[in-house]
C-alpha positions as CSV (number, residue, x, y, z in Angstrom):
1,M,-6.5,3.1,-9.1
2,Y,-6.9,3.6,-5.4
3,K,-5.6,6.7,-3.7
4,Y,-4.1,5.3,-0.6
5,E,-0.8,6.5,0.8
6,I,2.1,4.2,-0.2
7,I,5.4,4.2,1.6
8,I,8.3,2.7,-0.4
9,Y,11.9,2.1,0.8
10,W,14.9,0.0,-0.1
11,S,15.6,-2.9,2.3
12,R,19.2,-4.0,2.4
13,E,18.1,-7.0,4.4
14,D,15.6,-8.1,1.8
15,D,17.6,-6.8,-1.1
16,A,14.4,-5.3,-2.5
17,F,12.1,-2.3,-2.5
18,V,9.4,-2.7,0.2
19,T,6.0,-1.0,0.0
20,E,3.6,-0.5,2.8
21,V,0.0,0.9,2.8
22,P,-0.5,2.3,6.3
23,E,-4.3,2.7,6.0
24,L,-4.7,-1.0,5.2
25,P,-3.3,-3.1,8.0
26,G,-0.9,-5.8,6.9
27,C,-0.8,-4.6,3.3
28,M,2.9,-4.8,2.5
29,V,4.8,-6.2,-0.5
30,H,8.2,-6.0,-2.2
31,G,9.7,-5.9,-5.6
32,Q,13.2,-6.2,-7.1
33,T,12.7,-2.8,-8.9
34,Y,10.9,0.3,-7.9
35,E,8.4,-0.3,-10.8
36,E,7.8,-3.9,-9.7
37,A,7.2,-2.8,-6.1
38,I,4.6,-0.3,-7.3
39,K,2.9,-2.8,-9.5
40,N,2.8,-5.4,-6.7
41,V,1.4,-2.9,-4.2
42,Q,-1.4,-1.9,-6.5
43,E,-2.3,-5.6,-6.8
44,A,-2.0,-6.1,-3.0
45,I,-4.4,-3.2,-2.4
46,Q,-7.0,-4.7,-4.7
47,L,-6.6,-8.1,-3.0
48,W,-6.9,-6.5,0.4
49,I,-10.1,-4.7,-0.6
50,D,-11.5,-7.9,-2.2
51,T,-10.8,-9.9,0.9
52,A,-12.4,-7.3,3.2
53,K,-15.5,-7.3,1.0
54,E,-15.7,-11.1,1.1
55,F,-15.6,-11.1,4.9
56,G,-17.8,-8.1,5.3
57,D,-15.0,-6.1,6.9
58,P,-14.9,-2.3,6.7
59,I,-12.7,-0.7,4.0
60,P,-11.0,2.5,5.1
61,E,-11.4,5.6,3.0
62,P,-8.1,7.0,1.7
63,K,-7.0,9.8,3.9
64,E,-6.5,13.2,2.5
65,K,-3.3,15.0,3.2
66,R,-3.5,18.7,3.7
67,L,-0.7,21.2,3.9
68,I,-1.1,23.8,6.6
69,F,0.7,27.1,6.2
70,A,1.2,29.3,9.1
């Protein structure tokens, strides 16, 4: 499993859960349920990476989120 940030939200317009992967431009899918959306986005990440490899495009490393306490 890849460790990219995934944003998931409900879209009234699409009547579905929408997922986006900000670090992978254009990597966005949907699902009728939360679970389906997560499954679909995991497949989309793999397809995105496979396509980038096929064309010799760079593959971004997952960003690390850090909490900073003052």
